[in-house]
C-alpha positions in Angstrom: 4.1 10.4 5.8 6.3 10.4 2.6 9.1 7.9 2.4 12.3 8.1 0.4 12.3 5.8 -2.7 14.8 3.5 -1.0 12.7 3.0 2.2 10.2 0.3 2.8 7.2 1.3 4.9 6.4 -0.4 8.2 3.0 -1.6 9.1 1.6 0.6 11.9 -0.3 -2.3 13.4 2.5 -4.9 13.5 5.7 -2.7 13.2 6.9 -5.1 10.5 8.5 -4.2 7.2 5.9 -4.3 4.4 6.4 -6.2 1.2 6.2 -4.9 -2.3 3.4 -6.1 -4.6 3.6 -6.1 -8.3 0.5 -4.7 -10.2 -0.9 -6.0 -13.4 -0.8 -3.0 -15.7 -4.1 -3.7 -17.4 -5.9 -4.0 -14.0 -4.7 -0.6 -12.8 -5.4 2.8 -14.4 -3.3 5.6 -13.0 -3.6 8.8 -15.0 -1.2 10.8 -12.9 2.0 8.7 -12.7 3.3 5.4 -11.3 2.3 3.7 -8.1 4.1 1.2 -5.9 1.9 -0.9 -3.6 3.1 -2.6 -0.4 1.2 -4.8 2.1 1.9 -6.0 5.6 4.0 -9.2 5.8 1.3 -10.6 8.1 -1.1 -11.6 5.2 -4.2 -11.5 7.4 -3.5 -7.8 8.1 -5.6 -5.4 5.8 -3.1 -2.6 5.9 -1.5 -1.4 2.6 0.8 1.4 1.7 0.7 3.3 -1.6 3.8 5.2 -2.9 3.2 7.7 -5.7 -0.2 9.1 -6.5 -2.4 9.2 -3.3 0.6 8.2 -1.1 -0.2 6.9 2.3 -1.7 4.0 4.3 -4.9 2.3 3.4 -7.1 -0.4 4.8 -8.5 -3.1 2.5 -12.2 -4.0 2.9 -13.3 -7.6 2.5 -14.4 -6.8 -1.1 -10.9 -5.5 -1.9 -11.5 -1.8 -1.9 -8.7 0.3 -0.4 -10.1 2.8 2.2 -7.9 5.8 3.1 -6.3 5.5 6.5 -5.6 2.7 8.9 -8.6 1.3 10.8 
């Protein structure tokens, strides 16, 4: 699912608009372009959306690793 640049993704679990997260540039190495990261407005929800390289929905593990797909 690819979104237009003006659209905000919706969490597939909560059907709520996701919020944009700012990334610390030194903490993120992206060799193929820029990335926008969104998370569910329900802060206990592990669902994230990446726009840009590797676009799509991801689930965060307890250690903070993003796993492809919504679980």
